[in-house]
N, C-alpha and C positions, 0 to 999 in steps of 0.2 A: 789313797793318795789324793791330796787336794788338787783342784784344777783352777783354771782362771776364773771360773764361776764363784770361787770362794774368796776372791779378792773383793774387799769392801772399799768403795769410793763414796765419800760423803763430804759435806762442808763441815769444817770443824766447829765445835762449840767454843764459847769464849774461854772456858777452862782448858780445852785441848790446845787452842792457839797459844795461850799463856805458857803451858807446859812445854810446847815445842820450841819456844825461844831459847830454852836451856840445852837443847840437843845440838850435836855436831852438825855441820853442813857438808853435803856432798855435791859435787858438780860433775857434769859430763857433757861433752859436745855431741853434735849430731853423730850417731853411730848405731850399731846393732850388735848385740852380744847375748849369749846364753847365760842364764843365771839359775842357781838352785838355792832356795832358802833353807838354811839349816836352823833357823830361828824365826819366830814371828817378827816382822818388821812393821813399824808404824812410821809414817812420814807425812810431812806437810810440804806441798809443792810451792816453792817461792817464785820460780821462773820456769818457762818452757812448756813443752807438750810431749807426751809419751804415749805410745801404744805398746801394751805388753801382750804377747801371744802365748798361748798354751803350747808347750813343747811337744806334747803327745798329739794334740789336735790343733794345728796352727790356724785353722779357720776360726777358732774361738779366741777372742781378744777383749781387752778392756782398755779404754783410753782415759787419760786424766791430764789436767793442766793446772795453771796457776790457781791457787786458792783451795785445791782439793786436799783432803786428808785421806790417805790410803793405808790400808792394812793388808799386808801380804802374809798368808799362812805358812807356818813351818812345813817344809816338805814340797812346796810348789816348785816345779821345774818349768821355766819359761824362757822366752826370748824378749829382751827389751829392745824396742825400736824408738830411739830418741829422735823425734821429729824436729824439735827446736831445742837448743841447748837448755839443759835442766839444772836447776839449783834447788836443793831440798834440805830441810831439817829431817833427821832420821834417828830412830831409836830401835834397838833390838831387845827383845824380851828374853 
């Protein structure tokens, strides 16, 4: 089973940024919630700041913010902590 260590956070290439513009947009206010990925998700953060904690080991976390390109693996169980309201382009594989 994937863990938070399998989440990839990078700066997008020009091609990735262009591709993301065609994806839907998701927004969320400051909050905290559990999430389980049933597919791989790719997203580009347009606004906000988020910390995602591993559900099995909550001490393990990854943070990302405006301008980050994030890939969440299929099967990841985590807790989203939205620190600043988030807006992102997203795509499920």
